N, C-alpha and C positions, 0 to 999 in steps of 0.2 A: 638389556631387557626391558629394565624398568620396575619401580615399585608396582605391584598388584594391588596396592591399597588407593594407587592415585591413577585410577583409569582414566582416558580421554573421552570424549564425546564421539560418537562416530556420525553424527549428525550434524549438519547446519541449517539454521533456521532462516527462513524468507529474509529476504534485504529489508523489504516495507512491511510492517506489520498489517496495513488495513487497506489492502485493495481486494474491493468488494467482489471481482470475477474470481480471483485466487482464492479468495474464503469460500466462495459458493463451490468450486470444484473441487477443494480440499474437502469439505462436508459431504460431499456426493461420494467420493473415494472413501472416507472414513466410513460411512456406512454401509457402502456396497461391499468393502472388503473385509468388514468387520473390525477393524482395526479398533485399540483400545481408545487412542490417542493421537494426536498430530504429529508427535514425534516420532512416530513407526512410519508415518507417509515421508516425513523429512529424512529418516534413515534409508528409505526406498529411494529417495530422489536425489539423495548425496551419492548412494552407491551407482546410480545410473550417471550421476555427472561425472564423476570419477573415472567410470569405463569411458564415456565421450570424449573425456580430456585426452585418456590413453591413446584412444583411435585419432585423435586431432596430433597429437606429438608423433604420431606415425607418419605423419604426411610430409615432414620436415627431414627425415631421414633419407639417406642413400637408397636406390632403388632395390638393392639386393639386402640390406638390413630390413628395410622396410616389409618386402615382403615375407621373409623369415619371421619378423614380429607379427607382422599382421596374420599369419597362419596359428601363431601360439596365441594370440588374442581369438581370434575366431573359433579356434578349437575349444577353449575354455569357455567361450558363452555358449558354444553349441552344447558340451557337456552340461553345462548349468542348466540347459534349457530356453534361453534367452533366445536363441538363434534357430531357425527353423531350418537352414541349410548346412550341410558341414563345409560347402564350399562359399562361405560369405564373405562380404567385402566391406571396406570399411563404410561405405552407404548404408549396408546392412544396419552395422551398428551403430552409426548415428541416427538411424530410424528407429530406434527403440524408444518405447513409452516406458512412464513411470506402471500403469497398468501392466505391462509386461512383467514388472520385477515382482509385482503385488501376486501376479498369476504364479511364480513358484514358491510362493510360502507356503509353510507346512498346514496352516489354516485352510487356505484356499483349495490345495490339494486333496484335501480330508473330505472337503465337500464336494468336488468334481468326483470322486471316487465313489462317493454314494455313503461313506462312513456315519455322514450327519447328515440332519435335514435341513437346519440351515446354517447360516455362516456363524451365527452366535455359539450354537451347540458346537461346530466344529473346534472353534477355540478353545471354548470347556473340556471338550475330549483330550484336547491336547494338553492343555494347563493340568489338568487332573491326573495325566499319568496314562491315560486309557489307550495312547496311539503310540506304537514303535515302528520302527525304521528298521526290518532285518533284525527283529526280535530285540533291539536296544531301544530303551523308552526315550521318548524324544519330549521334553515339556516346552520348549520354546516355540509360540505360534509363530514366530517371524522366522524360523529355519528357512533356509533357501534351499530347496530339494533339487538335486540334480536327475539326470533322465535316469541314471541306474538305481538309484536311491527309489525313484518313484513307484517301479514296479513294486519295491519290496515294503511299502506302507501297509497297514494291518493294524488290529487291534492287538494291544499287549497280552500275551499269555495269562490266562486267567482272567481277565478282563471281564464282568458283568454285561459290558453294553455290547460285545460281540453277537449276542443272539436277540438283542432288542432291535437293532436298526435294519432296514432292507433296503437295497438300492432303488426301488421303484416309488420309494416315497420322496424321494429329491426331485426338486421341479426341472422341467427339461431345457429350460435357457440355462440354466448352471451347467449343466452335463455336456451341452455341445458347444462349449467355451474353448474348447481345444483347439 
């Protein structure tokens, strides 16, 4: 299992540090999704890269084994909410973008559900412990929410924020991003 005091990085930084187009795109995503730093974006990019690599590895398998493992991977990604159809294909997996992963973060879903007015307020509500999933407090804004848990997101019992925020205060363009 390993020593818990010696954890590893879950992200990989970009290969070249000073590509202007990439830097501009990263800053735009950091601002739109209210990320604390680029490491959170790199974490999502690494997760997506690993999923794509698993999908590419399926292409070299025998047809029988490939169909079984492809169904497993598609089911996992569908349950996580990254795929829209339960009968997805490898092409659907390879077509995923980093924005699809960022849309599944708890911080973004709290905003989409109307529990916060801005993406930054959503992050603060999560970090300060005002948001729970099924009655269990979650304080990580980068938590990837699956389809089942998405319906269970709400304010922590006893939170003073529950009466303060109403759904109509959320901008329309953020609510229609589903």
